[in-house]
N, C-alpha and C positions, 0 to 999 in steps of 0.2 A: 504494500500500500504506500510505503514511503517513496518508492521510485515513481509510482503513478503521480503522486503529488509533485515530485520534483519536475516531471515532464510538464505538468500543468503550470507549475511556477515559471518554467522556462518560457512557455507560450505566453503567459501573462506578462513577463518581462519584455518579450519582443513586441507584444501588442501595446504595452505601456510606452514603449519607445516611440510608438506612432502617435501618441496623444499628448504631446508636450504643451500644446496651446490650450487655452481655457476650454475650448470646445472639443479638442482632440482632432479637429479638422481645420483647414484654412477658414478664414473669416468668410461667412456667407454659405459655406457648405451645409447642405441639409436644409437650407432655408429657401430653396427654389432658385436662388441666384447663381448657384454653382453646383454642378453635379459632383458627387464624390467619385474619386478614382483612387486606386491603390497608390500608395506612395512609391516613389522610385528613388534609387540611389543616385546621388549627384556627385560631381567631382568637388570635393571639399577644398576650401582655401583657408589660410591662416585667419583671414577676416571672419569667415564663418565660425571658426573655433572661438575667436575672441568674443564675438557677439553672442554666441550660444552660452559660453561660460558666464558672461555678464547677465544674460537673461535668467539663467538658472540660479545664480547667486541672488538676484533680486526676487525671484519667485520664492526662494527659501526664506528670505527675510519677510516677505509678505505673508507667507504661510505661518511663520513663527509668531507674527504679530497680529494675526487675525483669528477669526472664529471659522476657519475653513470647514470644520466639522459641525457647524451649527445647523440646527434643524429649522431655524428661522429663515423663511424664504427670502425676506428682504435682505438679511445679512449675507445669505448665500449669493443672491443676485449681485450685490455690491462687490463681493469677493471675486466673482466670475468676471465682472466688468473690469476690475483692477487687473486681473490676469490677462484679459484681452488687451488692455492698454499697454501692459508690459510687452506682450507679444508684438504689438504694433511698433512700440518704441524701438525695439531691437531689430525690426525688419523681418519678422517671421510670420506675418499674417497673410501672406500670399501662398499659392500652391508651391512655389519654389521654396519659400521659407519653411513650409510644412515638410517638404522633401528633405531639406537640410537637417531639420530637427530629427526626422525619422532616421536619416543616414547616420548621424552622430550617435543617436540613442541606441540604434541597433548594433552598431560596432562596439560601443562601450559595454553593452549588455553581454557581449561575447568575450570580454577580457577575463582572464584568470587573474583576480586581484591580488593573489598571493605572489605570483611571479611577474605581474604587470605585463603579461603578454597576451596577445589576441589568440583565441582558440576558435577554430572553425566550429560553428554551432552544430554542423552535421556530425562532426567527430564526437561531440558530447551526446548527441541524440543516438548515434550508433552504440556508444558505450552504455547508455541508459537502456536501450533496446536489449542488448546482450544481458545486462543485469536483470532486467525483468524476466527474460526467458529462463534464467537460472535460479530466480528467487523462489524459495519455498514459502509456503504460508499465504500465497496470493491466490485467490479463487480464480478459477478458469475464466469466469466472466470479467473480473477486474483485469486479469492478464491480457485477455483479448482486447478489451477496451483501451488499455494503455498501449499495447502494441499497435493497434489501429491508429491511435492519435499520433504516435511517433512516426509511423510509416507515412501518414498523410503529410506531416511536417517535412519529412525527408524528401517527399515527392515534389514539394514546392521548389521551383527554380530559384536559386539564390547564390549569386557569386558576389564577392566584395572586391572592389578595386584595390589592388595592393597599395596604391598611392594614398587612398583614404585610410587604410590601416596604419601606414607609416605616420601620417599626419596625426591621427588619433593617439598613436603611441608617443609621439613627441609632446603632445599636450595632455598626456595621461593624468599627471598630477593635478593640473588645473581642472580637468573634467571631473576627476574623483572628488575633489573638494566641492565643486559646484553641484554635482549630482548626489553624492553620498554624504558629504560633509566631513568635518575634521580630517 
């Protein structure tokens, strides 16, 4: 069951990487003014990294000083408006900006934070698949569901540009502080 959970966590991390803006999509998406499309990897620049780190640092400060988990609709609306304003301020409210956020987030999610090296997510998924297949105590139904989920993720086409990995590696410490903290 632990392995199934970790596969789900990996998927959640990858999906979370796609939703860095307040809405999880570029401004206007889902409101009839712009149709949703899957994010795509873009060629990253040092400026993208600088603006992304600045955005994430400001978002962390906003979250720490707000009631982001408030159940009050007015407070939550204000918080979401502030997030959108930050996203716009740093130039990430367009489809390209959304793609930049997704690219950086998905690459960062694939780092081994102990060694500070990027690890191909497919490698991790294959390891999890092998572990699931060998794991005792997992019901046949849970095993089959976990295997299916991982096999579906492995079937998705996904290659990462080596230049993007190098740039993220060069900016690893700033990204880690902005995304994870301390």
